[in-house]
Backbone as JSON Lines, residues from 0, in Angstrom:
{"i":0,"aa":"M","n":[83.41,14.02,123.9],"ca":[83.46,15.0,122.48],"c":[83.84,14.17,121.58]}
{"i":1,"aa":"K","n":[82.72,14.24,120.52],"ca":[82.72,13.91,119.28],"c":[83.56,14.39,118.19]}
{"i":2,"aa":"L","n":[84.62,13.6,117.53],"ca":[85.6,14.4,116.75],"c":[85.12,13.75,115.23]}
{"i":3,"aa":"K","n":[85.42,14.17,114.21],"ca":[85.37,14.2,113.09],"c":[86.36,14.22,112.24]}
{"i":4,"aa":"T","n":[86.75,13.76,111.05],"ca":[88.22,13.77,110.34],"c":[87.89,14.16,108.71]}
{"i":5,"aa":"F","n":[88.32,14.83,108.26],"ca":[88.23,15.1,106.58],"c":[89.65,15.15,106.15]}
{"i":6,"aa":"T","n":[89.75,14.28,104.94],"ca":[90.33,13.86,104.09],"c":[90.06,14.54,102.63]}
{"i":7,"aa":"I","n":[90.9,15.61,102.28],"ca":[90.52,16.64,101.03],"c":[91.73,16.49,100.31]}
{"i":8,"aa":"D","n":[91.85,16.92,99.07],"ca":[93.15,17.04,98.3],"c":[93.01,18.52,98.64]}
{"i":9,"aa":"W","n":[93.83,18.83,99.39],"ca":[94.54,20.71,99.44],"c":[94.47,21.54,98.52]}
{"i":10,"aa":"D","n":[94.97,20.89,97.28],"ca":[95.25,21.72,95.81],"c":[93.76,21.74,95.13]}
{"i":11,"aa":"N","n":[92.8,21.15,95.33],"ca":[91.62,20.68,94.85],"c":[90.61,21.85,94.95]}
{"i":12,"aa":"Y","n":[90.15,22.99,94.39],"ca":[89.23,23.91,94.81],"c":[88.07,23.52,95.24]}
{"i":13,"aa":"D","n":[87.23,22.39,94.49],"ca":[86.06,22.22,94.76],"c":[85.92,21.35,96.01]}
{"i":14,"aa":"E","n":[86.95,20.5,96.56],"ca":[87.03,19.92,97.86],"c":[87.19,20.82,98.89]}
{"i":15,"aa":"V","n":[88.55,21.88,98.77],"ca":[88.19,22.73,99.86],"c":[87.1,23.79,99.89]}
{"i":16,"aa":"S","n":[86.23,24.03,99.13],"ca":[85.42,25.01,98.92],"c":[84.36,24.23,99.47]}
{"i":17,"aa":"S","n":[84.14,22.82,99.36],"ca":[83.03,21.95,99.81],"c":[83.18,21.63,101.13]}
{"i":18,"aa":"L","n":[84.51,21.66,102.14],"ca":[84.88,21.63,103.18],"c":[84.58,23.14,103.89]}
{"i":19,"aa":"G","n":[84.94,23.79,103.27],"ca":[84.43,25.33,103.78],"c":[83.27,25.7,104.34]}
{"i":20,"aa":"C","n":[82.4,25.14,103.47],"ca":[80.68,25.18,103.43],"c":[80.14,24.23,104.32]}
{"i":21,"aa":"K","n":[81.07,23.06,104.74],"ca":[80.57,22.28,105.89],"c":[80.84,23.07,107.2]}
{"i":22,"aa":"I","n":[81.98,23.72,107.22],"ca":[82.61,24.48,108.32],"c":[81.73,25.44,108.72]}
{"i":23,"aa":"K","n":[81.31,26.24,108.04],"ca":[80.31,27.4,108.17],"c":[78.91,27.03,108.39]}
{"i":24,"aa":"S","n":[78.5,25.71,107.8],"ca":[77.17,25.03,108.18],"c":[77.23,24.73,109.65]}
{"i":25,"aa":"R","n":[78.5,24.14,109.9],"ca":[78.37,23.59,111.31],"c":[78.93,24.69,112.6]}
{"i":26,"aa":"L","n":[79.68,25.71,112.48],"ca":[79.25,26.81,113.21],"c":[78.23,27.5,113.23]}
{"i":27,"aa":"G","n":[77.55,27.56,112.14],"ca":[75.82,27.99,112.42],"c":[74.84,26.79,113.81]}
{"i":28,"aa":"E","n":[75.64,25.48,113.56],"ca":[74.77,24.61,114.31],"c":[75.05,24.88,115.71]}
{"i":29,"aa":"I","n":[76.28,24.86,115.76],"ca":[76.89,25.05,117.74],"c":[76.84,26.42,117.99]}
{"i":30,"aa":"N","n":[76.28,27.34,117.38],"ca":[76.35,28.64,118.03],"c":[75.33,29.41,117.29]}
{"i":31,"aa":"P","n":[74.04,29.23,118.05],"ca":[72.45,29.67,117.59],"c":[72.58,30.75,117.19]}
{"i":32,"aa":"N","n":[73.17,31.73,118.42],"ca":[73.39,33.04,118.22],"c":[74.33,34.19,116.93]}
{"i":33,"aa":"R","n":[74.91,33.04,116.2],"ca":[75.53,33.39,115.18],"c":[74.76,34.19,114.01]}
{"i":34,"aa":"I","n":[74.67,35.62,113.75],"ca":[74.09,36.2,112.67],"c":[74.4,35.63,111.45]}
{"i":35,"aa":"S","n":[73.68,35.51,110.3],"ca":[74.14,35.04,109.33],"c":[74.81,36.05,108.51]}
{"i":36,"aa":"K","n":[75.41,35.96,107.24],"ca":[75.95,36.76,105.97],"c":[74.39,37.84,106.2]}
{"i":37,"aa":"N","n":[73.38,36.95,105.47],"ca":[72.33,37.83,104.85],"c":[71.63,38.59,105.86]}
{"i":38,"aa":"D","n":[71.65,37.9,106.99],"ca":[71.2,38.81,108.23],"c":[71.96,40.38,108.31]}
{"i":39,"aa":"K","n":[73.46,39.76,108.25],"ca":[74.24,40.91,108.42],"c":[74.06,42.14,107.49]}
{"i":40,"aa":"I","n":[73.48,41.74,106.4],"ca":[73.61,42.72,104.78],"c":[72.32,43.3,105.44]}
{"i":41,"aa":"R","n":[71.34,42.51,105.71],"ca":[70.09,43.19,105.87],"c":[70.15,44.0,107.23]}
{"i":42,"aa":"I","n":[70.88,44.27,108.23],"ca":[71.05,44.78,109.31],"c":[71.44,46.26,108.92]}
{"i":43,"aa":"S","n":[72.71,46.05,107.85],"ca":[73.5,46.99,107.22],"c":[72.53,48.06,106.68]}
{"i":44,"aa":"I","n":[71.94,47.31,106.02],"ca":[71.01,47.97,104.45],"c":[70.17,49.09,105.63]}
{"i":45,"aa":"D","n":[69.22,48.54,106.62],"ca":[68.6,49.15,107.63],"c":[69.04,50.25,108.54]}
{"i":46,"aa":"R","n":[70.46,50.02,108.79],"ca":[71.13,51.39,109.34],"c":[71.34,52.3,108.1]}
{"i":47,"aa":"C","n":[71.5,51.91,107.28],"ca":[72.08,53.01,105.88],"c":[70.48,53.79,105.89]}
{"i":48,"aa":"Q","n":[69.26,52.92,105.54],"ca":[67.72,53.44,105.63],"c":[67.65,54.47,106.68]}
{"i":49,"aa":"K","n":[67.69,54.28,108.11],"ca":[67.65,55.04,109.35],"c":[68.55,55.95,108.95]}
{"i":50,"aa":"I","n":[69.5,56.58,108.71],"ca":[70.41,57.21,108.6],"c":[70.06,58.46,107.5]}
{"i":51,"aa":"F","n":[69.77,57.8,106.49],"ca":[69.1,58.37,104.91],"c":[67.76,59.2,105.64]}
{"i":52,"aa":"N","n":[66.84,58.33,106.41],"ca":[65.78,58.87,106.29],"c":[65.74,59.76,107.6]}
{"i":53,"aa":"C","n":[66.64,60.03,108.31],"ca":[66.5,60.91,109.35],"c":[66.29,62.12,109.17]}
{"i":54,"aa":"D","n":[65.91,62.98,109.81],"ca":[65.33,64.71,110.0],"c":[67.03,65.36,110.48]}
{"i":55,"aa":"I","n":[67.68,65.89,109.9],"ca":[68.68,66.29,110.66],"c":[68.8,67.99,110.28]}
{"i":56,"aa":"T","n":[67.73,68.91,109.6],"ca":[67.49,69.91,109.1],"c":[68.0,71.06,110.27]}
{"i":57,"aa":"Q","n":[67.83,70.39,111.68],"ca":[68.09,71.56,112.57],"c":[69.5,71.7,112.66]}
{"i":58,"aa":"V","n":[70.44,70.74,112.34],"ca":[71.79,70.85,112.32],"c":[72.28,71.85,111.37]}
{"i":59,"aa":"Y","n":[71.28,72.64,110.49],"ca":[72.1,73.43,109.64],"c":[71.16,74.49,109.64]}
{"i":60,"aa":"S","n":[70.12,75.02,110.7],"ca":[68.77,75.8,110.79],"c":[69.68,77.11,110.78]}
{"i":61,"aa":"D","n":[70.8,77.19,111.42],"ca":[71.61,78.7,111.4],"c":[71.98,79.43,110.07]}
{"i":62,"aa":"L","n":[72.13,78.53,109.41],"ca":[72.87,78.63,107.97],"c":[71.73,79.44,107.39]}
{"i":63,"aa":"H","n":[72.38,80.32,106.38],"ca":[71.13,81.32,105.31],"c":[71.11,80.3,103.88]}
{"i":64,"aa":"L","n":[70.59,79.72,103.62],"ca":[70.44,79.09,102.64],"c":[69.16,79.02,101.58]}
{"i":65,"aa":"D","n":[69.6,79.02,100.3],"ca":[68.63,79.23,99.23],"c":[67.39,78.24,99.17]}
{"i":66,"aa":"K","n":[66.16,78.9,99.34],"ca":[65.08,77.96,99.32],"c":[64.4,77.61,98.16]}
{"i":67,"aa":"N","n":[64.98,77.93,97.15],"ca":[64.35,77.6,95.74],"c":[64.95,76.21,95.66]}
{"i":68,"aa":"P","n":[63.68,75.42,95.15],"ca":[63.86,74.22,95.17],"c":[64.79,73.92,93.43]}
{"i":69,"aa":"I","n":[65.96,73.86,93.36],"ca":[66.53,74.22,92.19],"c":[67.86,73.06,92.54]}
{"i":70,"aa":"Y","n":[68.06,72.25,93.51],"ca":[69.14,71.9,93.93],"c":[68.89,70.29,93.73]}
{"i":71,"aa":"Y","n":[70.32,69.7,93.9],"ca":[70.25,67.86,93.56],"c":[71.08,67.61,94.21]}
{"i":72,"aa":"V","n":[71.12,66.36,94.97],"ca":[72.56,65.61,94.97],"c":[72.91,64.74,94.03]}
{"i":73,"aa":"Y","n":[74.14,64.4,93.53],"ca":[74.34,63.56,92.6],"c":[75.62,62.43,93.48]}
{"i":74,"aa":"A","n":[76.38,61.9,92.31],"ca":[77.24,60.69,92.65],"c":[77.92,60.25,91.36]}
{"i":75,"aa":"H","n":[79.38,60.36,91.83],"ca":[80.09,60.1,90.87],"c":[80.19,58.51,90.69]}
{"i":76,"aa":"L","n":[80.28,57.69,89.89],"ca":[80.36,56.19,90.17],"c":[81.56,55.78,89.39]}
{"i":77,"aa":"D","n":[82.17,54.51,89.84],"ca":[83.09,53.9,89.06],"c":[82.66,52.68,88.5]}
{"i":78,"aa":"P","n":[82.8,52.91,86.89],"ca":[81.77,51.86,85.92],"c":[82.86,50.48,86.11]}
{"i":79,"aa":"T","n":[83.91,50.62,87.02],"ca":[84.53,49.71,86.77],"c":[84.42,48.64,87.78]}
{"i":80,"aa":"K","n":[83.64,49.13,88.94],"ca":[83.31,48.11,89.91],"c":[81.91,48.17,90.14]}
{"i":81,"aa":"K","n":[81.11,47.11,89.7],"ca":[79.85,47.0,89.75],"c":[79.69,46.37,90.98]}
{"i":82,"aa":"I","n":[77.94,47.22,91.1],"ca":[77.39,46.65,92.51],"c":[76.67,45.26,92.18]}
{"i":83,"aa":"A","n":[77.29,44.5,93.15],"ca":[76.52,43.03,92.98],"c":[75.38,43.08,94.35]}
{"i":84,"aa":"I","n":[74.09,43.27,94.13],"ca":[73.23,43.35,94.95],"c":[73.13,42.29,95.99]}
{"i":85,"aa":"G","n":[73.27,42.35,97.16],"ca":[73.1,41.14,98.14],"c":[74.38,40.54,98.47]}
{"i":86,"aa":"V","n":[75.34,41.58,98.29],"ca":[76.79,40.83,98.56],"c":[77.44,42.01,99.55]}
{"i":87,"aa":"N","n":[76.77,43.25,99.92],"ca":[77.15,44.31,100.8],"c":[76.25,44.96,101.29]}
{"i":88,"aa":"G","n":[75.98,45.47,102.15],"ca":[74.85,45.84,102.56],"c":[74.95,47.5,102.4]}
{"i":89,"aa":"K","n":[75.81,48.2,102.18],"ca":[75.95,49.52,101.83],"c":[75.64,49.58,100.45]}
{"i":90,"aa":"T","n":[76.51,48.94,99.35],"ca":[76.24,48.88,98.16],"c":[74.98,48.51,97.6]}
{"i":91,"aa":"T","n":[74.2,47.64,98.38],"ca":[73.07,47.33,98.24],"c":[72.12,48.25,98.4]}
{"i":92,"aa":"F","n":[71.98,49.11,99.29],"ca":[71.58,50.41,99.76],"c":[71.82,50.73,98.49]}
{"i":93,"aa":"A","n":[73.19,51.53,98.14],"ca":[73.29,52.51,97.13],"c":[72.4,51.77,95.96]}
{"i":94,"aa":"A","n":[72.37,50.48,95.44],"ca":[71.54,50.46,94.29],"c":[69.97,50.89,94.65]}
{"i":95,"aa":"T","n":[69.27,50.64,95.74],"ca":[68.21,51.38,96.26],"c":[67.73,52.88,95.6]}
{"i":96,"aa":"L","n":[68.91,53.41,95.34],"ca":[68.92,54.59,94.81],"c":[69.26,54.82,93.59]}
{"i":97,"aa":"G","n":[69.16,53.83,92.79],"ca":[70.17,54.06,91.42],"c":[71.05,53.42,91.2]}
{"i":98,"aa":"M","n":[71.91,53.34,91.86],"ca":[73.32,53.45,91.48],"c":[73.57,51.8,91.25]}
{"i":99,"aa":"D","n":[74.38,51.63,90.23],"ca":[74.76,50.52,89.55],"c":[76.15,49.65,90.06]}
{"i":100,"aa":"C","n":[77.17,50.95,90.21],"ca":[78.4,51.25,89.98],"c":[78.9,51.74,91.89]}
{"i":101,"aa":"F","n":[79.98,51.36,92.11],"ca":[80.47,51.84,93.51],"c":[80.45,53.49,93.6]}
{"i":102,"aa":"P","n":[80.19,53.85,94.11],"ca":[80.1,55.64,94.49],"c":[81.68,56.08,94.76]}
{"i":103,"aa":"F","n":[82.53,57.41,94.32],"ca":[83.74,57.49,94.26],"c":[83.36,59.19,94.94]}
{"i":104,"aa":"Y","n":[82.27,59.73,95.15],"ca":[81.77,60.93,95.18],"c":[80.81,61.33,95.38]}
{"i":105,"aa":"I","n":[80.07,62.18,96.53],"ca":[78.96,62.2,96.13],"c":[79.06,63.9,96.61]}
{"i":106,"aa":"G","n":[78.05,64.68,95.76],"ca":[78.04,66.04,96.06],"c":[76.41,66.53,95.61]}
{"i":107,"aa":"K","n":[76.42,68.07,96.15],"ca":[75.05,68.48,96.01],"c":[75.36,69.75,94.94]}
{"i":108,"aa":"G","n":[74.34,69.98,94.1],"ca":[74.63,71.17,93.21],"c":[73.31,71.73,92.68]}
{"i":109,"aa":"T","n":[73.49,72.55,91.47],"ca":[72.43,73.08,90.27],"c":[73.31,73.1,89.12]}
{"i":110,"aa":"G","n":[72.24,73.26,88.23],"ca":[72.5,73.45,86.81],"c":[73.42,71.99,86.4]}
{"i":111,"aa":"D","n":[74.89,72.72,85.62],"ca":[75.48,71.24,85.55],"c":[76.8,70.87,86.27]}
{"i":112,"aa":"R","n":[76.61,71.06,87.55],"ca":[77.69,71.1,88.51],"c":[78.36,69.59,88.38]}
{"i":113,"aa":"C","n":[77.38,68.69,88.58],"ca":[77.51,67.04,88.48],"c":[78.39,66.74,87.82]}
{"i":114,"aa":"F","n":[78.58,67.62,86.53],"ca":[79.32,67.11,85.27],"c":[80.82,67.7,85.32]}
{"i":115,"aa":"N","n":[81.01,68.26,86.3],"ca":[82.23,68.81,86.5],"c":[83.29,68.05,87.28]}
{"i":116,"aa":"L","n":[83.87,67.63,86.5],"ca":[84.79,66.17,87.26],"c":[86.31,66.7,87.64]}
{"i":117,"aa":"N","n":[86.26,68.32,87.52],"ca":[87.8,68.94,88.02],"c":[87.28,69.05,89.62]}
{"i":118,"aa":"R","n":[87.95,67.95,90.67],"ca":[87.89,68.12,91.99],"c":[88.95,67.99,92.71]}
{"i":119,"aa":"N","n":[89.31,66.99,93.67],"ca":[90.41,66.9,93.98],"c":[91.6,65.93,93.9]}
{"i":120,"aa":"E","n":[93.05,65.49,93.89],"ca":[93.7,65.01,93.5],"c":[93.23,63.51,93.67]}
{"i":121,"aa":"T","n":[92.69,63.29,94.95],"ca":[91.94,61.41,95.1],"c":[91.24,61.56,93.58]}
{"i":122,"aa":"H","n":[89.88,62.25,93.7],"ca":[89.1,62.13,92.33],"c":[89.79,62.23,91.13]}
{"i":123,"aa":"R","n":[90.9,62.7,91.0],"ca":[91.52,62.81,89.87],"c":[92.07,61.44,89.25]}
{"i":124,"aa":"K","n":[92.8,60.85,90.71],"ca":[93.65,59.52,90.19],"c":[92.19,58.67,89.91]}
{"i":125,"aa":"I","n":[91.48,58.67,90.6],"ca":[90.25,57.64,90.41],"c":[89.62,57.85,88.74]}
{"i":126,"aa":"K","n":[89.26,59.01,88.5],"ca":[89.18,59.15,87.06],"c":[90.41,58.92,85.94]}
{"i":127,"aa":"Q","n":[91.61,59.25,86.37],"ca":[92.46,58.7,85.28],"c":[92.31,57.15,85.38]}
{"i":128,"aa":"K","n":[92.0,56.2,86.48],"ca":[92.52,55.08,86.23],"c":[90.77,54.5,85.51]}
{"i":129,"aa":"I","n":[90.11,54.84,85.8],"ca":[88.88,54.46,85.32],"c":[89.29,54.93,83.42]}
{"i":130,"aa":"E","n":[89.48,55.8,82.74],"ca":[89.75,56.34,81.89],"c":[90.59,55.44,81.43]}
{"i":131,"aa":"S","n":[91.81,54.99,82.0],"ca":[92.94,53.94,81.57],"c":[92.55,52.78,80.91]}
{"i":132,"aa":"L","n":[91.3,52.21,81.63],"ca":[90.37,51.18,81.65],"c":[89.44,51.22,80.29]}
{"i":133,"aa":"G","n":[89.44,52.47,80.0],"ca":[88.82,52.55,78.44],"c":[87.16,53.18,78.76]}
{"i":134,"aa":"K","n":[87.09,53.64,80.27],"ca":[85.65,53.74,80.55],"c":[85.67,55.17,80.93]}
{"i":135,"aa":"E","n":[84.49,55.52,81.1],"ca":[83.85,57.39,81.66],"c":[83.49,57.13,82.78]}
{"i":136,"aa":"V","n":[83.95,57.62,83.82],"ca":[83.06,58.52,85.21],"c":[81.46,58.59,84.71]}
{"i":137,"aa":"K","n":[80.73,57.97,85.8],"ca":[79.1,57.48,85.69],"c":[78.68,58.77,86.42]}
{"i":138,"aa":"I","n":[77.88,59.4,85.72],"ca":[77.36,60.48,86.84],"c":[75.78,60.36,86.92]}
{"i":139,"aa":"I","n":[75.36,60.54,88.1],"ca":[73.57,60.33,88.72],"c":[73.24,61.08,89.32]}
{"i":140,"aa":"K","n":[72.38,61.7,89.14],"ca":[71.74,62.65,89.75],"c":[70.68,61.49,90.91]}
{"i":141,"aa":"L","n":[71.05,61.91,92.28],"ca":[70.1,60.81,93.0],"c":[68.65,61.59,93.7]}
{"i":142,"aa":"I","n":[69.1,62.49,93.83],"ca":[67.33,63.26,94.27],"c":[67.72,64.62,93.61]}
{"i":143,"aa":"E","n":[66.11,65.09,93.2],"ca":[66.49,66.48,92.33],"c":[64.97,67.38,93.34]}
{"i":144,"aa":"S","n":[65.21,68.72,92.51],"ca":[63.94,69.55,92.86],"c":[64.31,69.96,94.51]}
{"i":145,"aa":"L","n":[65.65,69.86,94.96],"ca":[65.34,69.69,96.69],"c":[65.81,71.45,96.78]}
{"i":146,"aa":"T","n":[65.28,72.12,98.37],"ca":[65.94,73.52,98.62],"c":[67.54,72.87,98.97]}
{"i":147,"aa":"E","n":[68.13,74.03,99.23],"ca":[69.56,73.85,99.26],"c":[70.04,73.14,100.9]}
{"i":148,"aa":"I","n":[69.21,73.58,101.68],"ca":[69.46,72.66,102.92],"c":[68.59,71.21,103.04]}
{"i":149,"aa":"E","n":[67.92,71.09,102.08],"ca":[67.36,69.67,101.81],"c":[68.49,68.83,101.13]}
{"i":150,"aa":"A","n":[69.22,69.65,99.97],"ca":[70.8,68.95,99.45],"c":[71.41,68.99,100.35]}
{"i":151,"aa":"L","n":[71.86,69.71,101.15],"ca":[72.95,69.91,102.35],"c":[72.42,68.33,103.18]}
{"i":152,"aa":"C","n":[71.3,68.41,103.11],"ca":[71.26,67.43,104.56],"c":[71.27,65.88,103.92]}
{"i":153,"aa":"F","n":[70.89,65.61,102.68],"ca":[71.01,64.73,101.83],"c":[72.63,63.97,101.58]}
{"i":154,"aa":"E","n":[73.17,65.05,101.06],"ca":[74.71,65.11,100.54],"c":[75.19,64.52,101.91]}
{"i":155,"aa":"S","n":[74.89,65.62,103.16],"ca":[75.95,64.77,104.65],"c":[75.52,63.65,104.99]}
{"i":156,"aa":"K","n":[74.2,63.09,104.57],"ca":[74.16,61.71,105.29],"c":[74.57,60.92,104.27]}
{"i":157,"aa":"L","n":[74.78,60.5,103.03],"ca":[75.29,59.85,102.2],"c":[76.85,59.86,102.6]}
{"i":158,"aa":"I","n":[77.18,61.04,102.63],"ca":[79.02,61.03,103.26],"c":[78.99,60.17,104.44]}
{"i":159,"aa":"D","n":[78.08,60.36,105.4],"ca":[78.39,59.5,106.26],"c":[78.1,57.75,106.19]}
{"i":160,"aa":"I","n":[77.0,57.52,105.52],"ca":[76.84,56.0,105.24],"c":[78.06,55.69,104.13]}
{"i":161,"aa":"F","n":[78.51,56.28,103.24],"ca":[79.6,55.55,102.4],"c":[80.72,56.22,102.98]}
{"i":162,"aa":"G","n":[81.45,56.79,103.78],"ca":[82.36,57.01,104.4],"c":[83.57,57.74,103.07]}
{"i":163,"aa":"L","n":[84.62,58.04,103.96],"ca":[85.49,58.89,103.15],"c":[86.79,57.54,102.73]}
{"i":164,"aa":"I","n":[87.69,57.93,101.72],"ca":[88.62,56.49,101.2],"c":[89.92,56.97,102.67]}
{"i":165,"aa":"P","n":[89.92,57.81,103.45],"ca":[91.07,57.56,104.35],"c":[90.37,57.17,105.7]}
{"i":166,"aa":"H","n":[89.05,56.89,105.88],"ca":[88.55,56.34,106.88],"c":[87.86,55.03,106.37]}
{"i":167,"aa":"K","n":[88.32,54.52,105.44],"ca":[88.19,53.08,104.94],"c":[86.71,52.89,104.36]}
{"i":168,"aa":"G","n":[86.4,53.85,103.84],"ca":[85.06,54.22,102.74],"c":[85.19,54.1,101.25]}
{"i":169,"aa":"Y","n":[84.54,54.76,100.66],"ca":[84.51,54.37,99.4],"c":[84.7,55.98,98.71]}
{"i":170,"aa":"L","n":[84.21,57.33,99.36],"ca":[84.78,58.64,98.87],"c":[85.46,59.28,98.7]}
{"i":171,"aa":"S","n":[85.93,59.94,97.73],"ca":[86.96,60.92,97.55],"c":[86.89,62.09,97.9]}
{"i":172,"aa":"N","n":[85.65,62.4,98.45],"ca":[85.47,63.91,99.19],"c":[86.76,64.26,99.76]}
{"i":173,"aa":"L","n":[86.78,65.58,99.9],"ca":[87.65,66.57,100.57],"c":[87.54,66.14,102.13]}
{"i":174,"aa":"D","n":[86.35,66.51,102.81],"ca":[85.96,66.32,104.06],"c":[84.76,65.84,104.16]}
{"i":175,"aa":"E","n":[84.22,65.7,105.57],"ca":[83.12,64.9,105.83],"c":[81.81,65.76,105.84]}
{"i":176,"aa":"G","n":[81.83,67.27,105.52],"ca":[81.0,68.34,105.32],"c":[80.67,69.0,106.84]}
{"i":177,"aa":"I","n":[79.79,70.01,106.75],"ca":[79.56,70.84,108.09],"c":[78.91,70.09,109.28]}
{"i":178,"aa":"N","n":[79.45,70.57,110.1],"ca":[78.78,70.26,111.43],"c":[78.43,68.58,111.52]}
{"i":179,"aa":"K","n":[79.58,68.17,111.05],"ca":[79.33,66.4,111.16],"c":[79.08,66.06,112.55]}
{"i":180,"aa":"D","n":[79.83,66.53,113.73],"ca":[79.74,65.95,115.09],"c":[78.03,66.07,115.45]}
{"i":181,"aa":"M","n":[77.7,67.17,115.18],"ca":[76.38,67.5,115.49],"c":[75.21,66.63,114.72]}
{"i":182,"aa":"R","n":[75.47,66.23,113.55],"ca":[74.35,65.32,112.74],"c":[74.64,63.83,113.03]}
{"i":183,"aa":"R","n":[75.9,63.96,113.42],"ca":[76.09,62.41,113.77],"c":[75.37,61.66,115.23]}
{"i":184,"aa":"L","n":[75.2,62.83,116.29],"ca":[74.56,62.41,117.53],"c":[73.1,62.02,117.47]}
{"i":185,"aa":"I","n":[72.63,62.69,115.94],"ca":[71.28,62.59,115.68],"c":[70.98,60.94,115.52]}
{"i":186,"aa":"Y","n":[72.16,60.57,114.97],"ca":[71.59,58.88,114.58],"c":[73.19,58.23,114.98]}
{"i":187,"aa":"R","n":[73.5,58.34,115.86],"ca":[74.52,58.21,116.65],"c":[74.72,56.38,116.52]}
{"i":188,"aa":"Q","n":[73.83,55.68,117.37],"ca":[74.3,54.16,116.95],"c":[73.86,53.42,115.99]}
{"i":189,"aa":"E","n":[72.92,54.1,114.86],"ca":[73.39,53.82,113.44],"c":[74.6,53.95,112.67]}
{"i":190,"aa":"F","n":[75.01,55.17,113.43],"ca":[76.38,55.38,112.35],"c":[77.58,54.61,113.02]}
{"i":191,"aa":"E","n":[77.45,54.7,114.54],"ca":[78.62,53.81,114.85],"c":[78.77,52.51,114.41]}
{"i":192,"aa":"K","n":[77.48,51.67,114.42],"ca":[77.2,50.52,113.82],"c":[77.88,50.47,112.55]}
{"i":193,"aa":"L","n":[77.28,50.93,111.73],"ca":[77.5,50.77,110.81],"c":[79.03,51.27,109.87]}
{"i":194,"aa":"T","n":[79.6,52.33,110.55],"ca":[81.31,52.26,110.37],"c":[82.23,51.54,111.21]}
{"i":195,"aa":"G","n":[81.75,51.03,112.29],"ca":[82.24,49.98,113.14],"c":[83.37,51.04,114.05]}
{"i":196,"aa":"I","n":[83.13,52.2,114.38],"ca":[83.85,52.74,115.23],"c":[83.05,52.77,116.98]}
{"i":197,"aa":"N","n":[84.23,52.84,117.71],"ca":[83.51,52.75,119.07],"c":[82.88,54.2,119.54]}
{"i":198,"aa":"R","n":[83.48,55.51,119.32],"ca":[82.89,56.76,119.47],"c":[82.77,57.63,118.37]}
{"i":199,"aa":"I","n":[82.5,59.03,118.54],"ca":[82.27,59.75,117.44],"c":[83.49,60.75,118.23]}
{"i":200,"aa":"L","n":[84.5,60.81,117.45],"ca":[85.28,61.73,118.05],"c":[85.14,63.48,117.57]}
């Protein structure tokens, strides 16, 4: 058995940080199957992309929806929480959609629906906190010129990707949308691994 001893000043940030880096490096050496942080982020982005690109229209085929391409999917963003690309898989994926801040609400609509900030109590509290810091909710249209079923599909998939606050996600939406269990069966593996759950309830 090979023993190595380190002497550091426990109150010195640079010395503690340096030791932490050495330990992480050594962990990688003695466990070659260990997935690096960058690989974990890449895998998470891939899962988000697979869900986002998945065709789930059959889940909503029995609904009578508007076929006019006048819908869009939008996000309300928290400008006090900037996205740092490469730090988190979900937020890096969000950046590929044009978001530069954390989303806290995803919706679909027509006209000026996205500018209506009167939603629910959790949404109101987040908006209030943003305003108390001298900022305004950032509103972004993510995808436009959609039929209602297309908008519903994208909205639902984004809710699954970002998750609701009560489930340790980002969004203040009141619910997870129509036919959530049916659509999640279509991309079950990606959804379960992305959210860290063992099964769909």
